[in-house]
Residue, then its C-alpha position, 0 to 999 in steps of 0.5 A: x500499500x502506497x503512503x498512509x490510508x486516506x480514510x483517517x480522521x478529518x483532521x488528518x490532512x491537517x496534521x504534521x503526518x505525511x500523506x502520499x497522495x497519487x494522481x494517475x496520469x498517462x505516458x510521458x509522451x502524452x499531456x496528463x503526466x505534465x499536467x498531473x505533475x503541475x497538479x501535484x506540485x500545487x497541492x503538495x506541502x510536505x513537513x518543514x516547508x515554508x509556510x504560504x504566508x511567507x512565500x513557501x508552499x500553499x498545499x495541504x499540510x503534510x501532503x506529498x502528491x505525485x503524478x504516476x504514469x498509466x496507460x490513461x483515462x480507463x486505467x485511472x478510473x479503474x484504479x480510482x474505483x479499487x483503491x489502487x490509485x488515489x485520484x486520476x486523470x480521465x476524459x469526460x466521456x469515459x468517466x461518464x461512462x464508467x460511472x453510468x455503465x454505458x458503452x465500454x463499460x455496458x454490462x460490467x460493474x458500474x464504477x458508481x463510487x467515483x466522484x469529481x474533484x474538478x473539470x480541467x481543460x479541454x482535450x483535443x483529438x489529434x489524428x496524427x498521420x505521416x506526411x508520405x502516407x497520403x491522408x488527408x481525411x479520416x476516410x484516407x485511412x482505409x487499407x493503412x497501418x493505424x494505431x487506435x491506441x490500446x484496446x480498453x483505453x479512452x482514445x481507443x473507444x473514441x477512435x472506433x466512434x470516429x471511424x464508424x461515423x466515416x463509415x469504416x470499421x477496424x477490418x478496413x485498416x490494418x490495426x497496431x495497438x500502440x500507446x502514445x510513445x510507442x506510436x511516436x516511435x514507429x512513426x519515426x521507423x516508418x512502421x505506422x502511417x497514423x495514429x489517434x491521440x486524445x489530449x491537450x496540445x502540445x504533446x510532446x511526443x507529437x512535438x518531436x515529430x513535427x520538428x522532424x517534418x514527419x507529420x501532419x494532422x488530419x481534420x475532423x470535419x464535415x457532416x460525419x463530425x457533426x453527427x458525432x457532437x449531435x449523438x454525443x454531448x462530450x464532444x465539441x468543435x476545436x481547433x489545434x492553432x497554427x503553430x502549435x506543432x511546427x509546420x502544421x497550421x490551423x486544424x479543425x478536430x473535435x475535443x472532449x475534456x480532462x477531469x480530475x477524480x477520486x473515490x467517494x471513500x476518500x476522506x471529505x476533509x482532505x478533498x476539501x483542503x485538495x481543492x482549496x489547494x489547487x484554486x489558491x491565488x498563489x498556486x496559479x503561477x504553479x499551474x502557468x509555468x506547467x503544460x501549456x493546457x494547465x494554463x487553462x485550468x481555471x475556477x470558473x469552469x471547474x464545473x463545466x461538463x460534470x455528469x458525475x456527482x462532486x466529491x462531498x469535500x469539494x462541493x463544500x469548497x465550491x459552495x464557500x466559493x459562491x459556485x452553484x452546485x446542483x442540488x444532491x450534487x456533492x452529498x455521496x449520492 
C-alpha cells in the first residue's frame, strides 16, 4: 500500500503526519503526466516547508502528491474505483460511461463510487499521419497502418466512434495497438502511417515528430463530425492553432475535457483541502508555468461538463466560493 490510508480522521490532512497522494496520469509522451505533475506540485506541502504566507508552499499541510505514469483514462478510473490509486485524470466521456455503466462499460460493474474534484481543460483529438502516407481525411485511413491506441483505452473507444461515423471499422484498417510513446517511435521508423491521440496540445511526442517534419494533422470535419457531436454531448468543435506543432497550420478537430476524479471513500476533509489548495491564488503561477494546458485550469470552468457527482469535500469548497452546485451534488449520492 502506497503511503498512508486516506480514510483516517478528518483532521489527518492538516497534521504534520505525511500523507501520500497519487494522481494517475498517462504516458510521458502525452499531456496528463506534465499536467498531473503541476497539480501535484500545487497541492503538496511536505513537513518542514516554508509557510504560504512566507512565500512557501500553499498546498495541503503534510501532503506529498505525485504524478504516476499509467496507461491513461480507463486504467486511472478503474484504479481509483478499486483503491489502487488515490485519484486520476480521465476523459469526461470515459468518466461518464464508467459511472453510468454505458458504452465500453456496459454489462460490467458500474463504477458508481467515482466522484469529481474538478473539470480541468479541453482535450483535443489528434489524428496524426505521416506526411508521405497521403492521408488528408479520415476516409483515407482505409488500408493504412493505424494505431487506435490499446484496446480498452479512452482513445481506442473514441477512435472507433470516429471511424464508424465516417463509414469504416477496424477491419478496414491495418490495426496496430500502440500507446502514444510507442506510436511516435513507430512513425519515426516508418512502421506506422497514422495514430489517434487524445490530449491537450502541445503533446511532447507529437512536437518531436513535427520538428522532424514527419507528420501532419488530419482534420475531423464535415457532416460526419457534426453527427458525432449531435449523438454525444461530450464532443465539441475544436481548433489546434497554427504553430502549435512546427510546420502545421490550423487544424479543425473535436475535443472532450479532462477531469480529475477520486473515490467517494476518500476523506472529505482531505478533498476539501486539496480543492482549496488547487485553486489557491498563489498556486496560479505553478499551473501557468507548467504545461500549456495547465494554464486553462480555471475555477470558473471547474464544474463545466460535470456528469457525475462532486465529492462532498469538493462540493463544500465550491459552495464556499459562491459557485452554484446542483441540488444533491456532493452529498455522496
